[in-house]
C-alpha positions in Angstrom: 245.3 18.8 124.2 245.0 15.9 126.6 246.6 18.0 129.5 243.8 20.6 129.3 240.8 19.9 131.6 237.8 20.6 129.5 235.4 18.2 131.2 233.3 15.4 129.9 231.4 17.5 127.4 234.0 20.2 126.6 236.0 20.7 123.4 239.0 22.6 122.2 239.7 23.3 118.6 242.2 24.9 116.2 240.4 26.1 113.1 242.1 27.6 110.1 240.9 30.9 108.7 239.6 28.8 105.7 237.2 27.1 108.1 238.9 23.7 108.2 239.3 22.1 111.7 243.1 21.5 112.1 243.0 19.9 115.6 240.3 19.1 118.0 240.0 17.3 121.4 237.1 16.5 123.6 233.5 16.1 122.5 233.0 15.5 118.7 236.8 14.9 118.3 236.0 13.0 115.1 235.2 16.3 113.3 239.0 16.7 112.5 239.4 18.0 108.9 235.7 19.1 108.6 234.9 22.4 106.9 232.9 24.6 109.3 233.2 27.8 107.1 229.4 27.8 106.4 228.3 27.6 110.1 227.0 30.6 112.0 229.8 30.1 114.6 232.5 30.6 112.0 231.0 33.9 110.8 231.4 35.1 114.4 235.1 34.3 114.3 235.6 36.4 111.2 233.7 39.4 112.6 235.7 39.8 115.9 239.2 38.8 116.9 237.9 37.3 120.2 234.6 36.7 121.9 232.3 34.2 123.4 228.8 32.8 122.9 226.5 30.1 124.0 225.9 27.1 121.7 223.5 24.3 121.9 225.5 21.2 122.9 224.9 17.7 121.3 224.0 16.4 124.8 221.1 18.7 125.3 222.9 21.2 127.5 224.4 24.5 126.5 228.1 24.9 125.7 229.9 28.1 126.6 232.3 28.8 123.8 235.2 31.3 123.8 237.4 32.0 120.8 240.4 34.0 119.8 242.1 34.5 116.5 245.8 33.7 116.9 248.0 36.7 116.3 250.3 36.4 113.2 248.9 32.9 112.4 245.9 31.9 110.2 244.3 30.0 113.2 241.4 30.4 115.5 241.4 28.7 118.9 238.0 27.8 120.4 237.3 26.4 123.8 233.9 25.1 124.7 232.9 24.0 128.2 229.7 22.5 129.3 227.5 25.1 131.1 226.6 22.7 133.9 230.3 21.9 134.5 231.2 25.6 134.6 228.3 26.4 137.0 228.6 23.2 139.1 230.0 24.9 142.2 227.4 27.6 141.9 224.6 25.0 141.8 226.2 23.2 144.8 226.4 26.3 146.9 223.2 27.9 145.6 221.1 27.0 148.7 223.7 28.5 151.0 223.8 31.6 148.9 220.0 31.9 149.0 219.8 31.3 152.7 222.6 33.8 153.4 220.8 36.4 151.2 217.5 35.7 153.0 219.1 36.0 156.4 220.8 39.3 155.5 217.6 40.6 154.1 215.7 39.7 157.3 218.4 41.5 159.3 218.2 44.6 157.2 214.4 44.7 157.3 214.5 44.3 161.0 217.0 47.1 161.4 215.0 49.3 159.1 211.8 48.5 161.1 213.5 49.3 164.4 214.9 52.5 162.9 211.4 53.5 161.7 209.8 52.7 165.1 212.5 54.7 166.9 212.0 57.6 164.5 208.2 57.6 165.2 208.8 57.5 168.9 211.2 60.4 168.6 208.7 62.4 166.6 206.0 61.8 169.1 208.3 62.8 172.0 209.3 66.0 170.1 205.6 66.9 169.5 204.8 66.2 173.2 207.7 68.4 174.3 206.6 71.1 172.0 203.0 71.0 173.3 204.3 70.9 176.9 206.6 73.9 176.3 203.7 75.8 174.8 201.5 75.0 177.8 204.3 76.0 180.2 204.9 79.2 178.3 201.1 80.0 178.5 201.0 79.2 182.2 204.1 81.3 182.8 202.6 84.2 180.9 199.4 83.8 182.9 201.4 83.6 186.1 203.3 86.8 185.3 200.1 88.7 184.5 198.5 87.4 187.7 201.6 88.4 189.8 201.8 91.8 188.2 198.1 92.6 189.1 198.2 91.3 192.7 197.8 93.9 195.4 199.9 91.9 197.9 203.6 91.1 197.7 204.3 87.5 197.0 207.6 85.4 196.9 208.6 81.8 196.8 211.8 80.2 198.0 213.4 76.8 197.0 215.0 74.2 199.3 218.3 76.2 199.4 216.4 79.3 200.5 216.8 81.1 197.2 214.1 83.3 195.8 212.6 81.6 192.7 209.5 83.8 192.2 208.4 87.2 193.3 206.2 90.1 192.1 206.8 93.8 191.9 204.8 94.5 195.0 207.1 92.2 197.1 210.2 93.9 195.6 209.1 97.3 196.5 
């Protein structure tokens, strides 16, 4: 058991199916030979072949306990590790994680804002184009009516000397 790193407040135990601790290392190592069959933890061991739970540690912190019934032997192996020791690297890096998450959130919100602003501009441009096309169509219709009812012939040429506009009177 001494080669297993269970930390300062961890414990590893071999418990018989009768509830007697056969071997133990780590915290509360003096409990060797104690009968734990009446404890709530032991009832868990009998209900499932393996599992885990959180137990209140004797030092005030929580102990994360995993257990497994040994196949073909009347033994249960339990390993308990101090919650603070298990989560130590998380707590050390927590600030970095939070800052990275906040930074990514700001970037995503900025991208979403830019996208929404772009979409609004695009919608305004579409509406403006639609209104402009409607005005141009109305003007074009009015121009065609005016040209059709003129008594004189009329034509317009572009810079390359091509006819761009004429009425029926000019054509005849």
